GUTI-746226 format. One line per 10 residues: number of its first residue (from 1); their letters; for each residue x, y, z of N, C-alpha, C, O. Coordinates in nm, 3 decimals. Layout:
GUTI-746226
NUM) a) X/Y/Z/X/Y/Z/X/Y/Z/X/Y/Z | ...
end
This chain:
GUTI-746226
1) xxxxxxxxxx) 1.307/0.900/-0.925/1.283/0.878/-0.782/1.144/0.928/-0.746/1.103/1.036/-0.788 | 1.071/0.849/-0.666/0.939/0.889/-0.620/0.950/1.012/-0.531/1.051/1.030/-0.462 | 0.847/1.097/-0.530/0.861/1.227/-0.464/0.856/1.220/-0.312/0.887/1.318/-0.246 | 0.817/1.105/-0.255/0.818/1.092/-0.109/0.920/0.988/-0.062/0.908/0.935/0.049 | 1.017/0.960/-0.143/1.122/0.866/-0.102/1.189/0.917/0.025/1.223/1.034/0.037 | 1.207/0.826/0.120/1.271/0.854/0.250/1.186/0.941/0.343/1.235/0.985/0.447 | 1.061/0.966/0.307/0.972/1.041/0.396/0.905/0.944/0.494/0.860/0.836/0.457 | 0.900/0.985/0.620/0.829/0.910/0.723/0.703/0.988/0.759/0.712/1.103/0.804 | 0.588/0.928/0.741/0.462/1.001/0.750/0.365/0.929/0.844/0.348/0.807/0.835 | 0.303/1.004/0.932/0.200/0.952/1.021/0.064/1.000/0.971/0.043/1.119/0.950
11) xxxxxxxxxx) -0.027/0.905/0.951/-0.160/0.937/0.898/-0.266/0.891/0.997/-0.272/0.773/1.033 | -0.348/0.983/1.040/-0.458/0.953/1.130/-0.587/0.937/1.049/-0.592/0.976/0.932 | -0.689/0.882/1.111/-0.823/0.885/1.052/-0.856/0.779/0.950/-0.957/0.791/0.881 | -0.772/0.675/0.937/-0.806/0.566/0.844/-0.901/0.470/0.915/-0.864/0.408/1.014 | -1.022/0.458/0.863/-1.116/0.359/0.915/-1.144/0.253/0.808/-1.116/0.135/0.828 | -1.199/0.296/0.697/-1.230/0.204/0.587/-1.154/0.249/0.463/-1.094/0.356/0.460 | -1.157/0.164/0.360/-1.081/0.199/0.240/-1.151/0.303/0.153/-1.099/0.337/0.047 | -1.267/0.353/0.196/-1.328/0.465/0.124/-1.295/0.599/0.188/-1.339/0.703/0.140 | -1.218/0.597/0.297/-1.184/0.722/0.367/-1.078/0.799/0.290/-0.995/0.741/0.220 | -1.082/0.931/0.304/-0.982/1.015/0.240/-0.843/0.979/0.291/-0.746/0.980/0.215
21) xxxxxxxxxx) -0.832/0.950/0.419/-0.702/0.917/0.477/-0.644/0.790/0.416/-0.522/0.780/0.397 | -0.729/0.692/0.385/-0.680/0.570/0.322/-0.621/0.600/0.186/-0.513/0.551/0.152 | -0.691/0.681/0.107/-0.641/0.717/-0.026/-0.508/0.788/-0.018/-0.420/0.766/-0.101 | -0.492/0.875/0.082/-0.366/0.946/0.100/-0.256/0.848/0.139/-0.144/0.856/0.087 | -0.286/0.756/0.230/-0.186/0.657/0.271/-0.143/0.571/0.153/-0.024/0.544/0.136 | -0.237/0.529/0.073/-0.207/0.445/-0.043/-0.115/0.518/-0.141/-0.018/0.461/-0.190 | -0.146/0.644/-0.169/-0.064/0.721/-0.262/0.074/0.752/-0.203/0.174/0.754/-0.275 | 0.079/0.776/-0.073/0.208/0.803/-0.009/0.300/0.682/-0.022/0.419/0.696/-0.048 | 0.245/0.564/-0.003/0.324/0.442/-0.018/0.372/0.427/-0.163/0.487/0.389/-0.188 | 0.285/0.456/-0.256/0.322/0.447/-0.397/0.435/0.544/-0.431/0.515/0.518/-0.521
31) xxxxxxxxxx) 0.441/0.656/-0.358/0.544/0.757/-0.385/0.668/0.739/-0.297/0.751/0.829/-0.287 | 0.680/0.622/-0.235/0.804/0.587/-0.166/0.810/0.616/-0.018/0.915/0.596/0.043 | 0.701/0.664/0.042/0.702/0.698/0.185/0.693/0.573/0.271/0.643/0.469/0.228 | 0.742/0.586/0.393/0.716/0.489/0.498/0.604/0.547/0.583/0.612/0.662/0.627 | 0.499/0.468/0.605/0.376/0.520/0.664/0.340/0.445/0.791/0.354/0.323/0.800 | 0.292/0.521/0.891/0.232/0.463/1.010/0.090/0.517/1.022/0.063/0.632/0.989 | 0.000/0.433/1.071/-0.140/0.471/1.088/-0.177/0.472/1.235/-0.117/0.400/1.316 | -0.276/0.553/1.270/-0.330/0.552/1.405/-0.478/0.515/1.402/-0.546/0.532/1.301 | -0.524/0.465/1.514/-0.666/0.436/1.532/-0.705/0.464/1.675/-0.619/0.473/1.763 | -0.835/0.479/1.700/-0.881/0.516/1.833/-0.998/0.432/1.878/-1.086/0.399/1.798
41) xxxxxxxxxx) -0.998/0.397/2.005/-1.111/0.330/2.067/-1.155/0.204/1.995/-1.073/0.122/1.954 | -1.286/0.191/1.980/-1.340/0.072/1.914/-1.306/0.068/1.766/-1.315/-0.037/1.703 | -1.265/0.183/1.711/-1.228/0.187/1.571/-1.093/0.127/1.539/-1.061/0.107/1.422 | -1.012/0.097/1.642/-0.878/0.044/1.616/-0.884/-0.088/1.540/-0.806/-0.110/1.448 | -0.977/-0.174/1.577/-0.988/-0.304/1.509/-1.021/-0.284/1.361/-0.967/-0.354/1.276 | -1.109/-0.190/1.332/-1.144/-0.162/1.193/-1.024/-0.103/1.118/-0.999/-0.139/1.003 | -0.950/-0.015/1.183/-0.831/0.042/1.120/-0.729/-0.068/1.090/-0.667/-0.067/0.984 | -0.713/-0.163/1.182/-0.618/-0.272/1.160/-0.658/-0.357/1.040/-0.572/-0.397/0.961 | -0.786/-0.385/1.027/-0.832/-0.464/0.912/-0.808/-0.388/0.781/-0.763/-0.446/0.682 | -0.837/-0.260/0.784/-0.818/-0.179/0.663/-0.671/-0.165/0.630/-0.633/-0.164/0.513
51) xxxxxxxxxx) -0.587/-0.155/0.732/-0.443/-0.138/0.712/-0.383/-0.254/0.634/-0.286/-0.236/0.561 | -0.439/-0.373/0.649/-0.386/-0.491/0.578/-0.393/-0.472/0.427/-0.315/-0.532/0.353 | -0.486/-0.391/0.381/-0.499/-0.367/0.238/-0.386/-0.280/0.184/-0.367/-0.268/0.063 | -0.310/-0.219/0.276/-0.199/-0.134/0.235/-0.065/-0.208/0.237/0.038/-0.152/0.199 | -0.066/-0.333/0.282/0.058/-0.410/0.289/0.119/-0.401/0.428/0.050/-0.374/0.526 | 0.248/-0.425/0.435/0.319/-0.427/0.562/0.356/-0.285/0.605/0.452/-0.227/0.554 | 0.280/-0.229/0.696/0.311/-0.095/0.744/0.328/-0.091/0.896/0.335/0.016/0.956 | 0.334/-0.210/0.958/0.351/-0.214/1.102/0.220/-0.205/1.177/0.115/-0.180/1.118 | 0.227/-0.226/1.306/0.109/-0.224/1.391/0.047/-0.085/1.396/0.118/0.015/1.403 | -0.086/-0.080/1.393/-0.157/0.047/1.407/-0.133/0.103/1.548/-0.143/0.031/1.647
61) xxxxxxxxxx) -0.102/0.231/1.554/-0.074/0.297/1.681/-0.205/0.349/1.741/-0.280/0.420/1.674 | -0.231/0.313/1.865/-0.353/0.363/1.930/-0.335/0.509/1.966/-0.236/0.547/2.030 | -0.429/0.591/1.926/-0.419/0.735/1.949/-0.557/0.796/1.962/-0.621/0.831/1.863 | -0.602/0.809/2.086/-0.725/0.881/2.117/-0.684/1.024/2.150/-0.619/1.047/2.251 | -0.723/1.119/2.066/-0.675/1.256/2.083/-0.735/1.325/2.206/-0.694/1.435/2.241 | -0.831/1.260/2.272/-0.884/1.316/2.397/-0.808/1.266/2.519/-0.839/1.305/2.631 | -0.711/1.179/2.497/-0.634/1.117/2.607/-0.488/1.160/2.597/-0.415/1.107/2.513 | -0.443/1.254/2.680/-0.304/1.299/2.674/-0.203/1.186/2.690/-0.095/1.191/2.632 | -0.238/1.085/2.769/-0.148/0.972/2.787/-0.126/0.896/2.658/-0.014/0.853/2.629 | -0.233/0.878/2.580/-0.218/0.808/2.452/-0.139/0.891/2.352/-0.064/0.836/2.271
71) xxxxxxxxxx) -0.155/1.023/2.356/-0.077/1.108/2.266/0.072/1.094/2.297/0.154/1.080/2.207 | 0.105/1.098/2.427/0.246/1.083/2.468/0.301/0.948/2.426/0.413/0.938/2.376 | 0.221/0.843/2.445/0.265/0.709/2.407/0.282/0.697/2.256/0.374/0.630/2.209 | 0.195/0.761/2.180/0.206/0.756/2.034/0.334/0.824/1.987/0.400/0.776/1.895 | 0.369/0.936/2.049/0.494/1.004/2.013/0.613/0.911/2.037/0.703/0.903/1.954 | 0.612/0.843/2.151/0.722/0.750/2.182/0.728/0.636/2.081/0.837/0.595/2.040 | 0.612/0.585/2.041/0.607/0.476/1.944/0.660/0.521/1.808/0.738/0.450/1.745 | 0.618/0.639/1.763/0.666/0.689/1.635/0.816/0.716/1.640/0.888/0.690/1.544 | 0.862/0.769/1.752/1.005/0.796/1.764/1.086/0.668/1.758/1.193/0.664/1.696 | 1.036/0.562/1.822/1.109/0.435/1.819/1.107/0.372/1.680/1.202/0.303/1.642
81) xxxxxxxxxx) 1.000/0.394/1.605/0.992/0.337/1.470/1.071/0.418/1.368/1.146/0.363/1.287 | 1.053/0.549/1.373/1.100/0.636/1.265/1.217/0.726/1.303/1.301/0.758/1.219 | 1.223/0.767/1.430/1.326/0.860/1.472/1.294/1.005/1.440/1.348/1.096/1.502 | 1.208/1.026/1.344/1.169/1.161/1.302/1.036/1.150/1.228/0.987/1.041/1.202 | 0.979/1.266/1.195/0.859/1.271/1.111/0.880/1.375/1.001/0.925/1.486/1.028 | 0.845/1.337/0.879/0.849/1.431/0.768/0.710/1.479/0.730/0.695/1.578/0.658 | 0.608/1.408/0.777/0.472/1.447/0.743/0.372/1.396/0.845/0.389/1.288/0.902 | 0.268/1.473/0.868/0.160/1.437/0.959/0.028/1.475/0.894/0.009/1.590/0.855 | -0.062/1.379/0.883/-0.194/1.403/0.823/-0.300/1.394/0.931/-0.321/1.288/0.990 | -0.367/1.505/0.956/-0.476/1.512/1.054/-0.607/1.492/0.979/-0.655/1.581/0.909
91) xxxxxxxxxx) -0.664/1.374/0.995/-0.790/1.341/0.928/-0.892/1.297/1.032/-0.964/1.199/1.014 | -0.895/1.370/1.140/-0.978/1.336/1.255/-1.094/1.434/1.267/-1.073/1.555/1.262 | -1.213/1.382/1.282/-1.328/1.469/1.303/-1.444/1.390/1.361/-1.469/1.277/1.320 | -1.514/1.450/1.454/-1.633/1.386/1.510/-1.720/1.492/1.574/-1.670/1.584/1.639 | -1.850/1.479/1.555/-1.948/1.562/1.625/-2.064/1.472/1.668/-2.110/1.391/1.587 | -2.110/1.483/1.790/-2.228/1.406/1.833/-2.347/1.436/1.742/-2.353/1.542/1.681 | -2.441/1.343/1.734/-2.556/1.360/1.643/-2.632/1.491/1.662/-2.686/1.545/1.565 | -2.636/1.542/1.783/-2.711/1.666/1.808/-2.650/1.786/1.736/-2.716/1.888/1.719 | -2.523/1.773/1.694/-2.453/1.885/1.631/-2.472/1.892/1.481/-2.429/1.987/1.416 | -2.538/1.791/1.424/-2.552/1.782/1.279/-2.699/1.765/1.240/-2.767/1.675/1.289
101) xxxxxxxxxx) -2.745/1.853/1.152/-2.878/1.834/1.095/-2.993/1.885/1.178/-3.109/1.871/1.137 | -2.965/1.945/1.294/-3.073/1.992/1.381/-3.071/2.142/1.402/-3.144/2.194/1.486 | -2.988/2.213/1.326/-2.975/2.356/1.347/-2.877/2.387/1.459/-2.808/2.299/1.510 | -2.872/2.514/1.497/-2.770/2.562/1.590/-2.819/2.577/1.734/-2.744/2.622/1.819 | -2.945/2.540/1.762/-3.000/2.565/1.895/-3.034/2.438/1.972/-3.097/2.445/2.078 | -2.994/2.323/1.921/-3.031/2.197/1.984/-2.916/2.138/2.066/-2.938/2.092/2.178 | -2.796/2.139/2.013/-2.683/2.073/2.077/-2.645/2.141/2.208/-2.626/2.263/2.211 | -2.633/2.065/2.316/-2.585/2.124/2.441/-2.435/2.151/2.431/-2.366/2.096/2.345 | -2.387/2.237/2.521/-2.246/2.274/2.515/-2.154/2.152/2.530/-2.047/2.149/2.470 | -2.196/2.053/2.607/-2.113/1.935/2.624/-2.085/1.867/2.490/-1.974/1.820/2.466
111) xxxxxxxxxx) -2.186/1.862/2.404/-2.168/1.801/2.272/-2.081/1.889/2.183/-1.995/1.839/2.110 | -2.105/2.019/2.190/-2.024/2.110/2.108/-1.878/2.106/2.151/-1.788/2.108/2.067 | -1.854/2.100/2.282/-1.716/2.097/2.330/-1.647/1.967/2.289/-1.527/1.967/2.261 | -1.722/1.857/2.285/-1.663/1.732/2.238/-1.623/1.742/2.091/-1.515/1.699/2.052 | -1.712/1.800/2.011/-1.681/1.820/1.869/-1.558/1.908/1.853/-1.474/1.882/1.767 | -1.549/2.013/1.934/-1.435/2.103/1.927/-1.304/2.033/1.963/-1.204/2.050/1.894 | -1.306/1.955/2.069/-1.183/1.888/2.112/-1.133/1.790/2.007/-1.014/1.788/1.977 | -1.223/1.710/1.952/-1.182/1.606/1.858/-1.154/1.663/1.720/-1.056/1.623/1.656 | -1.237/1.754/1.673/-1.229/1.799/1.534/-1.134/1.916/1.513/-1.082/1.934/1.403 | -1.112/1.996/1.616/-1.035/2.120/1.600/-0.913/2.123/1.691/-0.800/2.127/1.643
121) xxxxxxxxxx) -0.935/2.121/1.820/-0.825/2.131/1.915/-0.721/2.022/1.895/-0.602/2.043/1.919 | -0.765/1.906/1.850/-0.672/1.794/1.834/-0.557/1.825/1.738/-0.449/1.768/1.752 | -0.579/1.914/1.642/-0.470/1.950/1.552/-0.357/2.015/1.630/-0.240/1.983/1.609 | -0.391/2.106/1.719/-0.290/2.170/1.803/-0.223/2.067/1.896/-0.101/2.070/1.914 | -0.303/1.979/1.953/-0.248/1.878/2.043/-0.146/1.790/1.973/-0.041/1.759/2.029 | -0.177/1.750/1.849/-0.086/1.661/1.777/0.038/1.734/1.727/0.149/1.682/1.738 | 0.020/1.853/1.671/0.137/1.927/1.622/0.230/1.960/1.739/0.352/1.951/1.725 | 0.173/1.998/1.852/0.256/2.028/1.969/0.331/1.907/2.018/0.450/1.916/2.051 | 0.263/1.793/2.024/0.326/1.671/2.075/0.433/1.617/1.980/0.538/1.571/2.024 | 0.404/1.622/1.851/0.498/1.565/1.753/0.599/1.668/1.701/0.683/1.636/1.617
131) xxxxxxxxxx) 0.592/1.789/1.751/0.682/1.895/1.704/0.830/1.856/1.710/0.902/1.880/1.614 | 0.877/1.795/1.821/1.020/1.758/1.824/1.059/1.661/1.712/1.171/1.669/1.661 | 0.969/1.570/1.674/0.999/1.477/1.565/0.988/1.545/1.429/1.064/1.514/1.338 | 0.893/1.638/1.416/0.879/1.713/1.291/1.000/1.804/1.269/1.042/1.827/1.156 | 1.055/1.856/1.378/1.174/1.941/1.368/1.294/1.864/1.313/1.386/1.924/1.257 | 1.293/1.733/1.328/1.405/1.650/1.283/1.392/1.608/1.137/1.475/1.533/1.086 | 1.287/1.655/1.070/1.265/1.614/0.931/1.389/1.638/0.846/1.456/1.740/0.857 | 1.415/1.541/0.760/1.527/1.552/0.666/1.480/1.584/0.525/1.559/1.583/0.431 | 1.350/1.612/0.511/1.295/1.643/0.380/1.336/1.783/0.335/1.352/1.873/0.417 | 1.353/1.800/0.206/1.381/1.931/0.150/1.268/2.026/0.185/1.152/2.001/0.150
141) xxxxxxxxxx) 1.300/2.135/0.252/1.197/2.230/0.292/1.135/2.202/0.427/1.057/2.282/0.476 | 1.170/2.087/0.488/1.119/2.055/0.621/0.993/1.971/0.618/0.955/1.915/0.515 | 0.928/1.964/0.733/0.812/1.876/0.752/0.684/1.944/0.707/0.675/2.066/0.699 | 0.584/1.860/0.678/0.455/1.910/0.631/0.342/1.850/0.714/0.336/1.729/0.734 | 0.254/1.936/0.762/0.133/1.895/0.833/0.013/1.931/0.746/0.003/2.044/0.697 | -0.076/1.836/0.727/-0.199/1.860/0.651/-0.319/1.829/0.740/-0.321/1.726/0.808 | -0.417/1.918/0.742/-0.543/1.891/0.810/-0.654/1.888/0.707/-0.669/1.983/0.629 | -0.732/1.783/0.706/-0.843/1.773/0.611/-0.956/1.864/0.656/-0.996/1.865/0.772 | -1.007/1.941/0.561/-1.097/2.052/0.588/-1.220/2.039/0.498/-1.223/1.958/0.406 | -1.321/2.120/0.527/-1.436/2.137/0.439/-1.468/2.286/0.440/-1.491/2.344/0.546
151) xxxxxxxxxx) -1.469/2.346/0.325/-1.482/2.492/0.309/-1.570/2.556/0.417/-1.689/2.526/0.428 | -1.509/2.644/0.495/-1.581/2.708/0.607/-1.611/2.854/0.579/-1.642/2.930/0.671 | -1.604/2.895/0.453/-1.629/3.035/0.420/-1.777/3.066/0.410/-1.816/3.182/0.399 | -1.861/2.964/0.415/-2.006/2.985/0.406/-2.077/2.880/0.490/-2.017/2.782/0.532 | -2.205/2.902/0.513/-2.286/2.808/0.590/-2.355/2.711/0.496/-2.416/2.752/0.397 | -2.345/2.583/0.526/-2.407/2.480/0.444/-2.523/2.416/0.518/-2.524/2.413/0.641 | -2.622/2.365/0.444/-2.731/2.292/0.509/-2.678/2.171/0.585/-2.583/2.107/0.541 | -2.738/2.141/0.696/-2.718/2.022/0.781/-2.579/2.012/0.845/-2.563/1.934/0.939 | -2.480/2.086/0.798/-2.345/2.072/0.853/-2.333/2.137/0.990/-2.256/2.092/1.074 | -2.408/2.241/1.013/-2.429/2.301/1.145/-2.300/2.321/1.225/-2.208/2.389/1.179
161) xxxxxxxxxx) -2.291/2.261/1.345/-2.177/2.286/1.432/-2.046/2.236/1.374/-1.940/2.289/1.407 | -2.050/2.135/1.289/-1.924/2.091/1.229/-1.868/2.198/1.137/-1.746/2.207/1.121 | -1.953/2.277/1.076/-1.904/2.390/0.998/-1.829/2.489/1.084/-1.728/2.545/1.042 | -1.878/2.509/1.206/-1.808/2.598/1.300/-1.673/2.538/1.337/-1.574/2.610/1.347 | -1.669/2.406/1.356/-1.543/2.340/1.391/-1.441/2.353/1.277/-1.322/2.371/1.302 | -1.488/2.344/1.154/-1.397/2.358/1.040/-1.347/2.502/1.028/-1.232/2.524/0.990 | -1.432/2.597/1.059/-1.387/2.737/1.059/-1.277/2.756/1.163/-1.178/2.824/1.138 | -1.297/2.696/1.279/-1.196/2.701/1.383/-1.067/2.632/1.340/-0.958/2.679/1.370 | -1.082/2.520/1.270/-0.965/2.445/1.222/-0.883/2.529/1.124/-0.760/2.530/1.130 | -0.953/2.600/1.035/-0.882/2.684/0.938/-0.805/2.795/1.008/-0.691/2.823/0.972
171) xxxxxxxxxx) -0.867/2.858/1.106/-0.799/2.963/1.181/-0.682/2.906/1.260/-0.573/2.964/1.262 | -0.706/2.795/1.326/-0.599/2.730/1.404/-0.480/2.696/1.316/-0.365/2.712/1.357 | -0.508/2.648/1.195/-0.399/2.613/1.104/-0.309/2.731/1.075/-0.187/2.716/1.068 | -0.368/2.849/1.060/-0.288/2.969/1.034/-0.201/3.004/1.155/-0.083/3.038/1.139 | -0.259/2.996/1.274/-0.182/3.027/1.394/-0.070/2.926/1.416/0.041/2.964/1.455 | -0.098/2.799/1.392/0.007/2.698/1.407/0.118/2.719/1.306/0.236/2.707/1.338 | 0.079/2.752/1.182/0.180/2.776/1.078/0.271/2.890/1.119/0.392/2.885/1.096 | 0.214/2.993/1.178/0.294/3.107/1.224/0.393/3.063/1.332/0.507/3.108/1.334 | 0.348/2.975/1.421/0.431/2.939/1.536/0.541/2.840/1.501/0.652/2.849/1.552 | 0.510/2.744/1.413/0.610/2.639/1.386/0.686/2.663/1.256/0.776/2.586/1.223
181) xxxxxxxxxx) 0.652/2.768/1.183/0.725/2.799/1.061/0.875/2.810/1.080/0.951/2.757/0.999 | 0.921/2.879/1.186/1.065/2.888/1.207/1.134/2.753/1.227/1.256/2.743/1.213 | 1.056/2.650/1.260/1.110/2.514/1.275/1.112/2.439/1.142/1.140/2.320/1.138 | 1.081/2.510/1.032/1.071/2.448/0.901/0.960/2.342/0.899/0.974/2.235/0.841 | 0.850/2.375/0.965/0.730/2.292/0.963/0.619/2.376/0.901/0.589/2.484/0.951 | 0.559/2.329/0.795/0.450/2.401/0.733/0.317/2.332/0.766/0.311/2.210/0.782 | 0.213/2.413/0.776/0.080/2.363/0.814/-0.020/2.416/0.713/-0.034/2.538/0.696 | -0.089/2.326/0.646/-0.188/2.365/0.545/-0.318/2.288/0.564/-0.320/2.177/0.617 | -0.427/2.349/0.518/-0.558/2.285/0.517/-0.588/2.234/0.377/-0.561/2.303/0.279 | -0.642/2.115/0.368/-0.685/2.061/0.239/-0.837/2.051/0.242/-0.894/1.961/0.304
191) xxxxxxxxxx) -0.903/2.145/0.176/-1.049/2.153/0.177/-1.106/2.074/0.060/-1.109/2.122/-0.053 | -1.150/1.953/0.088/-1.203/1.865/-0.016/-1.352/1.888/-0.036/-1.423/1.927/0.057 | -1.397/1.863/-0.157/-1.540/1.859/-0.182/-1.599/1.734/-0.118/-1.524/1.651/-0.067 | -1.730/1.719/-0.120/-1.794/1.604/-0.055/-1.758/1.473/-0.124/-1.769/1.460/-0.246 | -1.715/1.377/-0.043/-1.683/1.242/-0.090/-1.767/1.143/-0.010/-1.783/1.160/0.110 | -1.818/1.043/-0.075/-1.906/0.946/-0.009/-1.821/0.849/0.074/-1.777/0.745/0.026 | -1.799/0.887/0.199/-1.722/0.806/0.293/-1.811/0.765/0.409/-1.927/0.806/0.418 | -1.755/0.683/0.499/-1.831/0.646/0.618/-1.867/0.770/0.700/-1.978/0.780/0.752 | -1.772/0.864/0.711/-1.798/0.986/0.786/-1.911/1.066/0.722/-1.996/1.120/0.792 | -1.911/1.073/0.590/-2.016/1.149/0.520/-2.153/1.087/0.544/-2.252/1.158/0.557
201) xxxxxxxxxx) -2.157/0.955/0.549/-2.284/0.887/0.568/-2.345/0.917/0.704/-2.466/0.902/0.723 | -2.262/0.961/0.799/-2.313/0.993/0.932/-2.378/1.131/0.937/-2.439/1.167/1.038 | -2.364/1.208/0.828/-2.423/1.342/0.824/-2.564/1.332/0.767/-2.579/1.296/0.650 | -2.666/1.364/0.845/-2.803/1.356/0.792/-2.822/1.455/0.678/-2.785/1.571/0.689 | -2.880/1.406/0.569/-2.903/1.494/0.456/-2.782/1.514/0.367/-2.778/1.609/0.289 | -2.682/1.426/0.377/-2.561/1.440/0.296/-2.592/1.439/0.147/-2.517/1.494/0.066 | -2.703/1.378/0.110/-2.739/1.372/-0.032/-2.762/1.511/-0.092/-2.758/1.527/-0.214 | -2.784/1.612/-0.006/-2.797/1.749/-0.057/-2.668/1.790/-0.126/-2.671/1.853/-0.232 | -2.554/1.755/-0.067/-2.425/1.785/-0.127/-2.405/1.704/-0.254/-2.357/1.755/-0.355 | -2.441/1.578/-0.248/-2.423/1.490/-0.364/-2.500/1.541/-0.485/-2.453/1.536/-0.598
211) xxxxxxxxxx) -2.620/1.590/-0.459/-2.708/1.628/-0.570/-2.671/1.763/-0.632/-2.701/1.787/-0.749 | -2.607/1.851/-0.556/-2.587/1.987/-0.604/-2.441/2.025/-0.632/-2.416/2.119/-0.707 | -2.346/1.954/-0.572/-2.207/1.999/-0.581/-2.156/1.998/-0.726/-2.093/2.094/-0.770 | -2.184/1.890/-0.797/-2.135/1.879/-0.935/-2.193/1.989/-1.024/-2.127/2.035/-1.117 | -2.316/2.033/-0.994/-2.376/2.139/-1.073/-2.307/2.273/-1.049/-2.297/2.355/-1.140 | -2.260/2.297/-0.926/-2.196/2.424/-0.891/-2.050/2.426/-0.932/-1.996/2.534/-0.959 | -1.985/2.311/-0.938/-1.841/2.307/-0.962/-1.810/2.322/-1.110/-1.858/2.241/-1.190 | -1.731/2.421/-1.150/-1.698/2.439/-1.292/-1.631/2.317/-1.353/-1.650/2.288/-1.472 | -1.553/2.244/-1.273/-1.485/2.125/-1.323/-1.569/1.999/-1.305/-1.526/1.890/-1.342 | -1.688/2.015/-1.246/-1.766/1.897/-1.212/-1.711/1.833/-1.085/-1.606/1.873/-1.035
221) xxxxxxxxxx) -1.783/1.734/-1.035/-1.739/1.668/-0.911/-1.803/1.531/-0.901/-1.923/1.514/-0.924 | -1.721/1.432/-0.866/-1.767/1.294/-0.849/-1.750/1.256/-0.702/-1.638/1.245/-0.654 | -1.861/1.237/-0.632/-1.854/1.206/-0.489/-1.796/1.068/-0.461/-1.769/1.035/-0.346 | -1.777/0.989/-0.564/-1.720/0.855/-0.547/-1.571/0.848/-0.581/-1.511/0.741/-0.575 | -1.511/0.961/-0.616/-1.371/0.961/-0.660/-1.290/1.059/-0.575/-1.304/1.181/-0.588 | -1.206/1.005/-0.487/-1.125/1.088/-0.400/-0.980/1.099/-0.448/-0.895/1.150/-0.376 | -0.952/1.052/-0.570/-0.814/1.047/-0.616/-0.750/1.185/-0.626/-0.631/1.200/-0.597 | -0.826/1.287/-0.666/-0.769/1.422/-0.675/-0.731/1.475/-0.538/-0.632/1.548/-0.525 | -0.808/1.438/-0.437/-0.776/1.480/-0.300/-0.645/1.416/-0.255/-0.559/1.482/-0.199 | -0.631/1.285/-0.281/-0.509/1.215/-0.242/-0.388/1.271/-0.315/-0.282/1.289/-0.255
231) xxxxxxxxxx) -0.402/1.298/-0.443/-0.290/1.351/-0.520/-0.246/1.488/-0.467/-0.127/1.517/-0.459 | -0.342/1.571/-0.430/-0.308/1.702/-0.376/-0.239/1.689/-0.241/-0.145/1.764/-0.212 | -0.284/1.596/-0.161/-0.217/1.571/-0.032/-0.072/1.530/-0.053/0.016/1.572/0.023 | -0.047/1.448/-0.153/0.090/1.406/-0.181/0.176/1.526/-0.218/0.290/1.537/-0.174 | 0.122/1.616/-0.299/0.196/1.736/-0.336/0.227/1.820/-0.212/0.337/1.874/-0.200 | 0.130/1.832/-0.121/0.152/1.910/0.001/0.254/1.844/0.093/0.331/1.913/0.160 | 0.256/1.712/0.096/0.352/1.641/0.180/0.493/1.644/0.122/0.591/1.626/0.195 | 0.502/1.666/-0.005/0.630/1.660/-0.074/0.701/1.794/-0.072/0.642/1.895/-0.033 | 0.828/1.798/-0.113/0.899/1.926/-0.124/0.846/2.016/-0.237/0.887/2.131/-0.247 | 0.757/1.965/-0.322/0.710/2.045/-0.434/0.642/2.174/-0.388/0.651/2.276/-0.456
241) xxxxxxxxxx) 0.575/2.169/-0.272/0.506/2.287/-0.219/0.572/2.334/-0.089/0.505/2.375/0.005 | 0.703/2.327/-0.087/0.778/2.361/0.035/0.770/2.509/0.072/0.806/2.545/0.184 | 0.724/2.594/-0.018/0.708/2.736/0.013/0.566/2.774/0.050/0.534/2.892/0.061 | 0.481/2.675/0.069/0.339/2.700/0.096/0.304/2.661/0.238/0.324/2.546/0.278 | 0.252/2.755/0.316/0.204/2.724/0.450/0.093/2.821/0.486/0.074/2.923/0.420 | 0.018/2.789/0.591/-0.094/2.870/0.638/-0.199/2.890/0.528/-0.269/2.991/0.526 | -0.210/2.794/0.438/-0.299/2.807/0.323/-0.412/2.704/0.327/-0.400/2.598/0.388 | -0.520/2.739/0.261/-0.631/2.646/0.240/-0.630/2.609/0.092/-0.657/2.692/0.006 | -0.599/2.484/0.064/-0.595/2.435/-0.073/-0.728/2.366/-0.102/-0.759/2.264/-0.040 | -0.805/2.420/-0.194/-0.937/2.364/-0.225/-0.926/2.260/-0.336/-0.870/2.286/-0.442
251) xxxxxxxxx) -0.981/2.144/-0.309/-0.992/2.039/-0.411/-1.139/2.001/-0.416/-1.182/1.902/-0.358 | -1.216/2.082/-0.488/-1.361/2.066/-0.487/-1.424/2.100/-0.621/-1.543/2.128/-0.629 | -1.342/2.096/-0.728/-1.394/2.130/-0.859/-1.419/2.278/-0.880/-1.471/2.318/-0.984 | -1.382/2.362/-0.781/-1.405/2.506/-0.789/-1.535/2.553/-0.730/-1.568/2.671/-0.740 | -1.610/2.463/-0.668/-1.744/2.499/-0.619/-1.739/2.608/-0.512/-1.832/2.688/-0.502 | -1.632/2.613/-0.432/-1.627/2.708/-0.321/-1.629/2.853/-0.368/-1.665/2.942/-0.291 | -1.591/2.878/-0.493/-1.583/3.015/-0.543/-1.706/3.055/-0.625/-1.714/3.168/-0.673 | -1.800/2.967/-0.641/-1.917/2.997/-0.722/-2.032/3.051/-0.639/-2.045/3.018/-0.521 | -2.116/3.133/-0.701/-2.233/3.188/-0.632/-2.346/3.087/-0.625/-2.452/3.118/-0.571
end
């Protein structure tokens, strides 16, 4: 039996088939899960086109995490489709251009607050809204929430305010895990190494990561291969890691621990 048989999973953040969220959705389907995808704003059309590559998974659910009305509507849609949730993948992140590649003194607070709401606060908004459905999980060990992360233990070139948002995301994940643990809901961060995705291309100077990460990582690193990230997400979504919560799981070839 596949390890996600009978699991109902909601995956956010699928835009193109090079996205980490797409790879996770593809592997979840292969492991027997029933999957729903969300899209936001002008990106919904792109998500719908990409979703066709995954087969019949139903209509993409519109979910702008800055719109409380859309969050409420998305919960209702998922409830009508699935009745419960066994897994939720938070793969949402955005920072205005001023927040990336210009240092820490250029971005106005309005831009920083937008990055915070979409990239960090949205995890709390979604877990809170979908909590009643996650509480109904029938999976062994309960429901699993994963937030895609990028190691926030150090400062990286050009990542700037998004690094701060990821640090906040890691802390938020711990607090959420503490709060929803009694509901048999676990919350973990999946800190991936740099992968050449559409989101990565929006980061000025991303080639700095491409050129140096493999040299630092003891296991090496291929920026064109996200399969290890997807496989780890499947393990986190499954009962295999049902005793793990409030953790940061690094899938980066070991680079985060090197000097």
